[in-house]
C-alpha positions as CSV (number, residue, x, y, z in Angstrom):
1,M,-6.9,9.7,-12.7
2,S,-10.5,9.0,-11.7
3,D,-9.8,6.0,-9.4
4,R,-9.9,6.8,-5.8
5,A,-8.9,4.9,-2.7
6,D,-9.7,4.8,1.0
7,F,-6.0,4.8,1.8
8,Y,-2.9,5.8,-0.1
9,I,0.6,4.2,0.9
10,E,3.6,6.5,0.3
11,K,6.4,4.7,2.2
12,V,7.1,1.1,3.1
13,R,9.4,-0.8,5.5
14,Y,10.2,-4.5,4.9
15,N,11.6,-7.1,7.2
16,K,15.3,-7.9,6.9
17,D,14.8,-10.4,4.1
18,H,12.8,-7.9,2.1
19,T,9.9,-10.5,1.7
20,R,7.1,-9.2,4.1
21,I,6.0,-5.6,4.8
22,V,6.4,-4.7,8.5
23,W,4.6,-1.4,8.3
24,V,3.9,1.4,5.8
25,S,3.3,5.2,6.0
26,V,-0.3,5.7,5.0
27,R,-2.7,8.5,4.3
28,E,-6.4,8.2,4.7
29,D,-8.8,9.9,2.2
30,S,-11.8,11.6,3.6
31,S,-12.9,12.4,0.2
32,K,-12.3,16.1,0.9
33,K,-8.6,15.8,1.8
34,L,-5.9,13.4,2.7
35,S,-4.9,12.9,6.3
36,G,-1.4,13.4,7.6
37,P,0.7,10.5,7.4
38,Y,0.6,7.7,9.9
39,N,2.1,4.0,10.4
40,M,-0.1,1.1,9.8
41,V,1.0,-2.5,10.2
42,R,0.8,-5.2,7.7
43,K,-1.9,-7.2,9.6
44,K,-4.2,-4.1,9.5
45,I,-3.7,-3.6,5.8
46,V,-4.6,-7.1,5.1
47,S,-7.7,-6.9,7.4
48,L,-8.9,-3.7,5.8
49,L,-8.5,-5.1,2.3
50,H,-10.6,-8.1,3.1
51,E,-13.2,-5.6,4.5
52,G,-13.4,-4.2,0.9
53,K,-11.4,-0.9,1.7
54,Q,-9.2,0.2,-1.4
55,F,-5.5,0.9,-1.1
56,M,-3.2,2.6,-3.7
57,T,0.3,3.8,-3.8
58,I,1.0,7.5,-3.9
59,F,4.1,9.5,-4.9
60,R,5.0,13.2,-4.9
61,N,5.8,14.8,-8.2
62,E,8.4,17.3,-8.9
63,E,6.1,20.2,-7.8
64,G,5.3,18.4,-4.4
65,K,1.8,17.3,-5.4
66,F,0.6,13.7,-5.0
67,R,0.3,11.3,-7.9
68,R,-1.7,8.2,-7.6
69,G,0.1,4.9,-8.4
70,Q,-1.2,1.4,-8.7
71,K,-4.0,-0.3,-6.7
72,I,-2.9,-2.8,-4.0
73,G,-4.5,-6.1,-3.4
74,V,-4.0,-9.4,-1.7
75,V,-2.6,-12.5,-3.5
76,S,-2.9,-15.9,-1.8
77,I,-0.2,-18.6,-2.6
78,K,0.1,-21.8,-0.9
79,G,-2.0,-20.5,2.0
80,N,-0.2,-17.5,2.6
81,E,-1.2,-13.8,1.9
82,Y,0.9,-11.3,0.2
83,I,0.3,-7.5,-0.4
84,R,1.1,-6.7,-4.0
85,T,0.4,-4.1,-6.7
86,D,0.3,-6.9,-9.2
87,Q,-1.2,-10.4,-9.3
88,A,2.2,-12.2,-9.6
89,E,2.4,-15.4,-7.8
90,T,5.6,-14.5,-6.1
91,E,5.9,-15.4,-2.4
92,K,6.7,-12.0,-1.1
93,D,5.1,-8.6,-0.7
94,Q,5.7,-5.9,-3.4
95,L,4.6,-2.3,-3.5
96,E,6.0,-0.9,-6.7
97,N,9.1,1.3,-6.2
98,L,7.8,3.0,-3.1
99,P,10.7,4.7,-0.9
100,E,11.6,2.6,2.1
101,Y,11.9,4.2,5.6
């Protein structure tokens, strides 16, 4: 896959209603290697997306190597912003089937 991103999200934590992301485990791509994982809050993700930074989901395959998933974007619905891997107009955050922590 030739698409690259600035940040890769590998795990997600949602609120108790499972409608909003609280924080994610993210790795930054320096173009030479991925950083170690660190937590990033939802507000920072939205801010970076608005600045033009690219986010994608990432998974480990059976051999332990990373595999890129889908691009992540912001969808605005009724004045609220949601972080999603699709453009569905559903009023909740959605990041594929990432593991939760």
